[in-house]
Biopython code that builds the backbone (N, CA, C, O; Angstrom):
import numpy as np
from Bio.PDB.StructureBuilder import StructureBuilder

atoms = [
    (1, "MET", "N", (0.818, -1.197, 0.047)),
    (1, "MET", "CA", (0.061, -0.060, 0.030)),
    (1, "MET", "C", (0.892, 1.277, -0.016)),
    (1, "MET", "O", (2.008, 1.250, 0.503)),
    (2, "ALA", "N", (0.482, 2.348, -0.546)),
    (2, "ALA", "CA", (1.189, 3.644, -0.657)),
    (2, "ALA", "C", (1.372, 4.133, 0.749)),
    (2, "ALA", "O", (0.570, 3.895, 1.652)),
    (3, "PRO", "N", (2.517, 4.857, 0.885)),
    (3, "PRO", "CA", (2.764, 5.467, 2.141)),
    (3, "PRO", "C", (1.834, 6.658, 2.687)),
    (3, "PRO", "O", (1.862, 7.049, 3.853)),
    (4, "LYS", "N", (1.040, 7.157, 1.721)),
    (4, "LYS", "CA", (0.029, 8.162, 2.043)),
    (4, "LYS", "C", (-1.155, 7.852, 1.194)),
    (4, "LYS", "O", (-1.044, 7.557, 0.004)),
    (5, "LEU", "N", (-2.393, 7.931, 1.883)),
    (5, "LEU", "CA", (-3.609, 7.701, 1.278)),
    (5, "LEU", "C", (-4.516, 9.041, 1.486)),
    (5, "LEU", "O", (-4.472, 9.689, 2.532)),
    (6, "GLY", "N", (-5.288, 9.362, 0.451)),
    (6, "GLY", "CA", (-6.020, 10.578, 0.609)),
    (6, "GLY", "C", (-7.463, 10.352, 0.045)),
    (6, "GLY", "O", (-7.609, 9.555, -0.882)),
    (7, "VAL", "N", (-8.518, 11.011, 0.561)),
    (7, "VAL", "CA", (-9.887, 10.825, 0.162)),
    (7, "VAL", "C", (-10.437, 12.280, -0.003)),
    (7, "VAL", "O", (-10.353, 13.068, 0.939)),
    (8, "LYS", "N", (-10.955, 12.613, -1.105)),
    (8, "LYS", "CA", (-11.581, 13.884, -1.278)),
    (8, "LYS", "C", (-13.094, 13.751, -1.417)),
    (8, "LYS", "O", (-13.567, 12.821, -2.071)),
    (9, "PHE", "N", (-13.891, 14.690, -0.796)),
    (9, "PHE", "CA", (-15.323, 14.702, -0.930)),
    (9, "PHE", "C", (-15.649, 16.132, -1.170)),
    (9, "PHE", "O", (-15.109, 17.023, -0.513)),
    (10, "SER", "N", (-16.526, 16.366, -2.101)),
    (10, "SER", "CA", (-17.045, 17.668, -2.378)),
    (10, "SER", "C", (-18.125, 17.904, -1.410)),
    (10, "SER", "O", (-18.738, 16.953, -0.926)),
    (11, "PRO", "N", (-18.407, 19.201, -1.081)),
    (11, "PRO", "CA", (-19.475, 19.484, -0.117)),
    (11, "PRO", "C", (-20.913, 19.024, -0.739)),
    (11, "PRO", "O", (-21.858, 18.663, -0.038)),
    (12, "ARG", "N", (-20.930, 19.088, -2.066)),
    (12, "ARG", "CA", (-22.237, 18.592, -2.694)),
    (12, "ARG", "C", (-22.520, 17.064, -2.489)),
    (12, "ARG", "O", (-23.657, 16.622, -2.324)),
    (13, "MET", "N", (-21.370, 16.285, -2.512)),
    (13, "MET", "CA", (-21.630, 14.871, -2.254)),
    (13, "MET", "C", (-22.036, 14.612, -0.843)),
    (13, "MET", "O", (-22.954, 13.836, -0.579)),
    (14, "ILE", "N", (-21.346, 15.268, 0.080)),
    (14, "ILE", "CA", (-21.713, 15.068, 1.497)),
    (14, "ILE", "C", (-23.134, 15.552, 1.774)),
    (14, "ILE", "O", (-23.846, 14.968, 2.591)),
    (15, "GLU", "N", (-23.536, 16.606, 1.101)),
    (15, "GLU", "CA", (-24.890, 17.191, 1.189)),
    (15, "GLU", "C", (-25.943, 16.101, 0.716)),
    (15, "GLU", "O", (-26.971, 15.898, 1.362)),
    (16, "MET", "N", (-25.655, 15.466, -0.356)),
    (16, "MET", "CA", (-26.536, 14.393, -0.895)),
    (16, "MET", "C", (-26.652, 13.273, 0.162)),
    (16, "MET", "O", (-27.755, 12.832, 0.486)),
    (17, "LEU", "N", (-25.471, 12.809, 0.704)),
    (17, "LEU", "CA", (-25.532, 11.740, 1.661)),
    (17, "LEU", "C", (-26.208, 12.150, 3.001)),
    (17, "LEU", "O", (-26.867, 11.333, 3.644)),
    (18, "ALA", "N", (-26.030, 13.418, 3.400)),
    (18, "ALA", "CA", (-26.759, 13.767, 4.720)),
    (18, "ALA", "C", (-28.283, 13.898, 4.381)),
    (18, "ALA", "O", (-29.123, 13.560, 5.214)),
    (19, "ARG", "N", (-28.624, 14.377, 3.189)),
    (19, "ARG", "CA", (-29.972, 14.679, 2.810)),
    (19, "ARG", "C", (-30.868, 13.401, 2.966)),
    (19, "ARG", "O", (-31.990, 13.418, 3.473)),
    (20, "ILE", "N", (-30.247, 12.307, 2.474)),
    (20, "ILE", "CA", (-31.017, 11.077, 2.419)),
    (20, "ILE", "C", (-30.784, 10.103, 3.707)),
    (20, "ILE", "O", (-31.262, 8.972, 3.792)),
    (21, "GLY", "N", (-30.017, 10.695, 4.638)),
    (21, "GLY", "CA", (-29.739, 9.923, 5.919)),
    (21, "GLY", "C", (-28.919, 8.624, 5.610)),
    (21, "GLY", "O", (-29.142, 7.543, 6.155)),
    (22, "ALA", "N", (-27.979, 8.841, 4.706)),
    (22, "ALA", "CA", (-27.170, 7.537, 4.196)),
    (22, "ALA", "C", (-26.674, 6.903, 5.413)),
    (22, "ALA", "O", (-26.404, 7.549, 6.425)),
    (23, "ARG", "N", (-26.546, 5.537, 5.308)),
    (23, "ARG", "CA", (-26.078, 4.630, 6.294)),
    (23, "ARG", "C", (-24.688, 4.144, 5.875)),
    (23, "ARG", "O", (-24.496, 3.760, 4.722)),
    (24, "ILE", "N", (-23.754, 4.156, 6.760)),
    (24, "ILE", "CA", (-22.438, 3.632, 6.514)),
    (24, "ILE", "C", (-22.257, 2.515, 7.363)),
    (24, "ILE", "O", (-22.329, 2.660, 8.584)),
    (25, "THR", "N", (-22.008, 1.313, 6.800)),
    (25, "THR", "CA", (-21.756, 0.092, 7.584)),
    (25, "THR", "C", (-20.328, -0.359, 7.667)),
    (25, "THR", "O", (-19.589, -0.379, 6.683)),
    (26, "GLY", "N", (-19.954, -0.731, 8.906)),
    (26, "GLY", "CA", (-18.568, -1.005, 9.066)),
    (26, "GLY", "C", (-18.385, -2.613, 8.980)),
    (26, "GLY", "O", (-19.302, -3.328, 8.577)),
    (27, "GLU", "N", (-17.251, -3.078, 9.349)),
    (27, "GLU", "CA", (-16.931, -4.444, 9.218)),
    (27, "GLU", "C", (-17.359, -5.131, 10.445)),
    (27, "GLU", "O", (-17.310, -6.356, 10.327)),
    (28, "HIS", "N", (-17.765, -4.708, 11.585)),
    (28, "HIS", "CA", (-17.952, -5.347, 12.854)),
    (28, "HIS", "C", (-19.408, -5.354, 13.360)),
    (28, "HIS", "O", (-19.705, -5.527, 14.542)),
    (29, "GLY", "N", (-20.279, -5.152, 12.374)),
    (29, "GLY", "CA", (-21.725, -5.082, 12.727)),
    (29, "GLY", "C", (-22.266, -3.727, 13.176)),
    (29, "GLY", "O", (-23.441, -3.644, 13.533)),
    (30, "PHE", "N", (-21.503, -2.714, 13.174)),
    (30, "PHE", "CA", (-21.959, -1.334, 13.440)),
    (30, "PHE", "C", (-22.135, -0.512, 12.221)),
    (30, "PHE", "O", (-21.448, -0.681, 11.214)),
    (31, "SER", "N", (-23.070, 0.384, 12.327)),
    (31, "SER", "CA", (-23.283, 1.382, 11.194)),
    (31, "SER", "C", (-23.623, 2.714, 11.790)),
    (31, "SER", "O", (-23.944, 2.822, 12.974)),
    (32, "ALA", "N", (-23.552, 3.723, 10.969)),
    (32, "ALA", "CA", (-23.762, 5.074, 11.365)),
    (32, "ALA", "C", (-24.753, 5.682, 10.297)),
    (32, "ALA", "O", (-24.574, 5.464, 9.099)),
    (33, "ARG", "N", (-25.748, 6.410, 10.737)),
    (33, "ARG", "CA", (-26.479, 7.189, 9.638)),
    (33, "ARG", "C", (-26.002, 8.689, 9.851)),
    (33, "ARG", "O", (-25.923, 9.165, 10.984)),
    (34, "LEU", "N", (-25.712, 9.353, 8.796)),
    (34, "LEU", "CA", (-25.282, 10.704, 8.814)),
    (34, "LEU", "C", (-26.331, 11.605, 9.533)),
    (34, "LEU", "O", (-25.975, 12.479, 10.324)),
    (35, "THR", "N", (-27.543, 11.378, 9.251)),
    (35, "THR", "CA", (-28.616, 12.113, 10.066)),
    (35, "THR", "C", (-29.693, 11.093, 10.208)),
    (35, "THR", "O", (-29.916, 10.279, 9.313)),
    (36, "GLU", "N", (-30.365, 11.130, 11.327)),
    (36, "GLU", "CA", (-31.502, 10.124, 11.746)),
    (36, "GLU", "C", (-32.515, 10.001, 10.603)),
    (36, "GLU", "O", (-32.791, 8.901, 10.123)),
    (37, "HIS", "N", (-33.043, 11.098, 10.191)),
    (37, "HIS", "CA", (-34.135, 11.018, 9.195)),
    (37, "HIS", "C", (-33.930, 11.758, 7.965)),
    (37, "HIS", "O", (-34.858, 11.989, 7.190)),
    (38, "GLY", "N", (-32.690, 12.150, 7.761)),
    (38, "GLY", "CA", (-32.350, 12.895, 6.537)),
    (38, "GLY", "C", (-32.735, 14.310, 6.663)),
    (38, "GLY", "O", (-33.181, 14.679, 7.748)),
    (39, "ILE", "N", (-32.617, 15.176, 5.665)),
    (39, "ILE", "CA", (-32.815, 16.576, 5.589)),
    (39, "ILE", "C", (-34.155, 16.645, 4.729)),
    (39, "ILE", "O", (-34.258, 16.040, 3.662)),
    (40, "PRO", "N", (-35.107, 17.375, 5.235)),
    (40, "PRO", "CA", (-36.493, 17.524, 4.420)),
    (40, "PRO", "C", (-36.144, 18.199, 3.116)),
    (40, "PRO", "O", (-35.244, 19.027, 2.978)),
    (41, "GLU", "N", (-36.948, 17.758, 2.182)),
    (41, "GLU", "CA", (-36.690, 18.101, 0.661)),
    (41, "GLU", "C", (-36.790, 19.674, 0.637)),
    (41, "GLU", "O", (-36.030, 20.271, -0.126)),
    (42, "GLU", "N", (-37.628, 20.349, 1.376)),
    (42, "GLU", "CA", (-37.745, 21.777, 1.110)),
    (42, "GLU", "C", (-36.603, 22.568, 1.702)),
    (42, "GLU", "O", (-36.544, 23.787, 1.541)),
    (43, "TYR", "N", (-35.730, 21.921, 2.359)),
    (43, "TYR", "CA", (-34.453, 22.642, 2.863)),
    (43, "TYR", "C", (-33.384, 22.612, 1.843)),
    (43, "TYR", "O", (-33.201, 21.620, 1.137)),
    (44, "HIS", "N", (-32.634, 23.751, 1.752)),
    (44, "HIS", "CA", (-31.613, 23.918, 0.775)),
    (44, "HIS", "C", (-30.227, 24.150, 1.482)),
    (44, "HIS", "O", (-30.183, 24.768, 2.545)),
    (45, "LEU", "N", (-29.206, 23.698, 0.942)),
    (45, "LEU", "CA", (-27.842, 24.021, 1.505)),
    (45, "LEU", "C", (-27.538, 25.510, 1.278)),
    (45, "LEU", "O", (-27.543, 26.025, 0.160)),
    (46, "VAL", "N", (-27.273, 26.164, 2.421)),
    (46, "VAL", "CA", (-26.964, 27.536, 2.321)),
    (46, "VAL", "C", (-25.513, 27.945, 2.764)),
    (46, "VAL", "O", (-25.042, 29.046, 2.478)),
    (47, "LYS", "N", (-24.829, 26.978, 3.488)),
    (47, "LYS", "CA", (-23.438, 27.181, 3.732)),
    (47, "LYS", "C", (-22.779, 25.862, 4.183)),
    (47, "LYS", "O", (-23.392, 24.979, 4.783)),
    (48, "SER", "N", (-21.565, 25.808, 3.864)),
    (48, "SER", "CA", (-20.725, 24.617, 4.281)),
    (48, "SER", "C", (-19.384, 25.088, 4.439)),
    (48, "SER", "O", (-19.002, 26.094, 3.843)),
    (49, "GLY", "N", (-18.583, 24.375, 5.265)),
    (49, "GLY", "CA", (-17.269, 24.796, 5.594)),
    (49, "GLY", "C", (-16.602, 24.004, 6.703)),
    (49, "GLY", "O", (-17.092, 22.957, 7.125)),
    (50, "MET", "N", (-15.550, 24.491, 7.135)),
    (50, "MET", "CA", (-14.827, 23.787, 8.228)),
    (50, "MET", "C", (-14.647, 24.809, 9.390)),
    (50, "MET", "O", (-14.205, 25.939, 9.180)),
    (51, "ASP", "N", (-15.027, 24.338, 10.691)),
    (51, "ASP", "CA", (-14.848, 25.191, 11.859)),
    (51, "ASP", "C", (-13.380, 25.233, 12.170)),
    (51, "ASP", "O", (-12.807, 24.191, 12.488)),
    (52, "PRO", "N", (-12.685, 26.467, 12.092)),
    (52, "PRO", "CA", (-11.325, 26.586, 12.235)),
    (52, "PRO", "C", (-10.863, 26.187, 13.586)),
    (52, "PRO", "O", (-9.681, 25.857, 13.679)),
    (53, "GLU", "N", (-11.637, 26.161, 14.695)),
    (53, "GLU", "CA", (-11.244, 25.704, 15.968)),
    (53, "GLU", "C", (-11.216, 24.172, 16.223)),
    (53, "GLU", "O", (-10.267, 23.556, 16.709)),
    (54, "THR", "N", (-12.396, 23.658, 15.821)),
    (54, "THR", "CA", (-12.579, 22.177, 16.059)),
    (54, "THR", "C", (-12.180, 21.318, 14.822)),
    (54, "THR", "O", (-11.965, 20.114, 14.953)),
    (55, "LYS", "N", (-12.088, 21.920, 13.671)),
    (55, "LYS", "CA", (-11.792, 21.326, 12.508)),
    (55, "LYS", "C", (-12.951, 20.362, 11.947)),
    (55, "LYS", "O", (-12.743, 19.518, 11.076)),
    (56, "ASP", "N", (-14.178, 20.589, 12.543)),
    (56, "ASP", "CA", (-15.296, 19.922, 12.166)),
    (56, "ASP", "C", (-15.817, 20.463, 10.760)),
    (56, "ASP", "O", (-15.910, 21.670, 10.540)),
    (57, "PHE", "N", (-16.114, 19.594, 9.926)),
    (57, "PHE", "CA", (-16.877, 19.909, 8.553)),
    (57, "PHE", "C", (-18.255, 20.103, 8.861)),
    (57, "PHE", "O", (-18.818, 19.331, 9.637)),
    (58, "PHE", "N", (-18.897, 21.129, 8.292)),
    (58, "PHE", "CA", (-20.358, 21.355, 8.639)),
    (58, "PHE", "C", (-21.109, 21.723, 7.308)),
    (58, "PHE", "O", (-20.531, 22.223, 6.342)),
    (59, "LEU", "N", (-22.385, 21.445, 7.345)),
    (59, "LEU", "CA", (-23.361, 21.741, 6.438)),
    (59, "LEU", "C", (-24.603, 22.529, 7.161)),
    (59, "LEU", "O", (-25.146, 22.067, 8.165)),
    (60, "ILE", "N", (-24.948, 23.605, 6.632)),
    (60, "ILE", "CA", (-26.167, 24.305, 7.103)),
    (60, "ILE", "C", (-27.194, 24.435, 6.124)),
    (60, "ILE", "O", (-26.927, 24.936, 5.032)),
    (61, "PHE", "N", (-28.462, 23.994, 6.430)),
    (61, "PHE", "CA", (-29.550, 23.990, 5.480)),
    (61, "PHE", "C", (-30.601, 24.931, 6.123)),
    (61, "PHE", "O", (-30.722, 25.109, 7.335)),
    (62, "SER", "N", (-31.359, 25.521, 5.131)),
    (62, "SER", "CA", (-32.355, 26.420, 5.437)),
    (62, "SER", "C", (-33.614, 26.155, 4.592)),
    (62, "SER", "O", (-33.526, 25.760, 3.430)),
    (63, "LYS", "N", (-34.824, 26.390, 5.228)),
    (63, "LYS", "CA", (-36.049, 26.160, 4.556)),
    (63, "LYS", "C", (-36.195, 27.087, 3.400)),
    (63, "LYS", "O", (-36.621, 26.680, 2.320)),
    (64, "SER", "N", (-35.875, 28.239, 3.591)),
    (64, "SER", "CA", (-36.050, 29.310, 2.550)),
    (64, "SER", "C", (-35.042, 29.362, 1.480)),
    (64, "SER", "O", (-35.212, 29.960, 0.418)),
    (65, "GLY", "N", (-33.883, 28.645, 1.841)),
    (65, "GLY", "CA", (-32.783, 28.781, 0.810)),
    (65, "GLY", "C", (-31.938, 29.987, 1.072)),
    (65, "GLY", "O", (-31.011, 30.272, 0.315)),
    (66, "ALA", "N", (-32.234, 30.700, 2.122)),
    (66, "ALA", "CA", (-31.411, 31.915, 2.356)),
    (66, "ALA", "C", (-30.915, 31.897, 3.743)),
    (66, "ALA", "O", (-31.582, 31.336, 4.612)),
    (67, "ARG", "N", (-29.775, 32.480, 4.020)),
    (67, "ARG", "CA", (-29.154, 32.607, 5.329)),
    (67, "ARG", "C", (-30.083, 33.350, 6.315)),
    (67, "ARG", "O", (-30.423, 34.520, 6.141)),
    (68, "ILE", "N", (-30.477, 32.577, 7.379)),
    (68, "ILE", "CA", (-31.442, 33.166, 8.382)),
    (68, "ILE", "C", (-30.617, 33.374, 9.648)),
    (68, "ILE", "O", (-29.869, 32.466, 10.012)),
    (69, "PRO", "N", (-30.703, 34.542, 10.365)),
    (69, "PRO", "CA", (-30.015, 34.771, 11.515)),
    (69, "PRO", "C", (-30.511, 33.842, 12.651)),
    (69, "PRO", "O", (-31.619, 33.318, 12.537)),
    (70, "GLY", "N", (-29.744, 33.616, 13.738)),
    (70, "GLY", "CA", (-30.211, 32.817, 14.817)),
    (70, "GLY", "C", (-29.408, 31.547, 14.909)),
    (70, "GLY", "O", (-28.494, 31.287, 14.127)),
    (71, "PRO", "N", (-29.817, 30.707, 15.977)),
    (71, "PRO", "CA", (-29.111, 29.513, 16.194)),
    (71, "PRO", "C", (-29.457, 28.411, 15.229)),
    (71, "PRO", "O", (-30.511, 28.447, 14.595)),
    (72, "VAL", "N", (-28.527, 27.363, 15.099)),
    (72, "VAL", "CA", (-28.663, 26.218, 14.107)),
    (72, "VAL", "C", (-29.026, 25.172, 15.015)),
    (72, "VAL", "O", (-28.459, 25.088, 16.104)),
    (73, "GLU", "N", (-29.988, 24.304, 14.640)),
    (73, "GLU", "CA", (-30.283, 23.017, 15.345)),
    (73, "GLU", "C", (-29.430, 22.052, 14.731)),
    (73, "GLU", "O", (-29.699, 21.641, 13.602)),
    (74, "TRP", "N", (-28.330, 21.608, 15.418)),
    (74, "TRP", "CA", (-27.395, 20.579, 14.871)),
    (74, "TRP", "C", (-27.975, 19.233, 15.029)),
    (74, "TRP", "O", (-28.484, 18.814, 16.068)),
    (75, "LEU", "N", (-27.849, 18.528, 13.814)),
    (75, "LEU", "CA", (-28.255, 17.054, 13.798)),
    (75, "LEU", "C", (-26.970, 16.244, 13.821)),
    (75, "LEU", "O", (-26.032, 16.550, 13.085)),
    (76, "GLY", "N", (-26.915, 15.209, 14.663)),
    (76, "GLY", "CA", (-25.679, 14.419, 14.753)),
    (76, "GLY", "C", (-25.909, 13.202, 14.124)),
    (76, "GLY", "O", (-27.044, 12.901, 13.755)),
    (77, "PRO", "N", (-24.879, 12.415, 13.949)),
    (77, "PRO", "CA", (-24.845, 11.022, 13.289)),
    (77, "PRO", "C", (-25.640, 10.097, 14.340)),
    (77, "PRO", "O", (-25.736, 10.436, 15.520)),
    (78, "VAL", "N", (-26.175, 8.971, 13.869)),
    (78, "VAL", "CA", (-26.837, 8.028, 14.713)),
    (78, "VAL", "C", (-26.143, 6.743, 14.513)),
    (78, "VAL", "O", (-26.104, 6.194, 13.412)),
    (79, "TYR", "N", (-25.551, 6.225, 15.662)),
    (79, "TYR", "CA", (-24.858, 4.868, 15.541)),
    (79, "TYR", "C", (-25.860, 3.671, 15.940)),
    (79, "TYR", "O", (-26.684, 3.732, 16.853)),
    (80, "GLU", "N", (-25.651, 2.638, 15.139)),
    (80, "GLU", "CA", (-26.546, 1.624, 15.296)),
    (80, "GLU", "C", (-25.761, 0.245, 15.290)),
    (80, "GLU", "O", (-24.718, 0.104, 14.652)),
    (81, "LYS", "N", (-26.319, -0.724, 16.021)),
    (81, "LYS", "CA", (-25.725, -2.025, 15.997)),
    (81, "LYS", "C", (-26.646, -2.989, 15.084)),
    (81, "LYS", "O", (-27.852, -3.109, 15.303)),
    (82, "GLU", "N", (-25.991, -3.649, 14.065)),
    (82, "GLU", "CA", (-26.945, -4.344, 13.146)),
    (82, "GLU", "C", (-27.403, -5.685, 13.880)),
    (82, "GLU", "O", (-28.197, -6.448, 13.331)),
]
sb = StructureBuilder()
sb.init_structure("model")
sb.init_model(0)
sb.init_chain("A")
sb.init_seg("    ")
for serial, (resi, resn, name, xyz) in enumerate(atoms, 1):
    if name == "N":
        sb.init_residue(resn, " ", resi, " ")
    sb.init_atom(name, np.array(xyz, "f"), 0.0, 1.0, " ", f" {name:<3s}", serial, name[0])
structure = sb.get_structure()
C-alpha cells in the first residue's frame, strides 16, 4: 500500500448523503447514519465549511434557501448495531 492515502469529498456529495440519511456500515456489525431522518426536501444547502477551531466539517440547510440569523439546530450522526 502507498505511504500516504487521501480521500476527497465535495460538499455537494456530502450534502446528498446527509440529505438522504445515508447509512455507512462497518466491518464489525456497527453502522452510522449521517442524519437520523435525513434533511427535508424543502431545505436547501446555504453554507458549508470547516470550523477553524474544532476542524469539524459542517453543512447548514435552510427552509427558505437563504441565510437566516439565529441558532442552528445541529443534527448528529446516529450509531446503530446491526
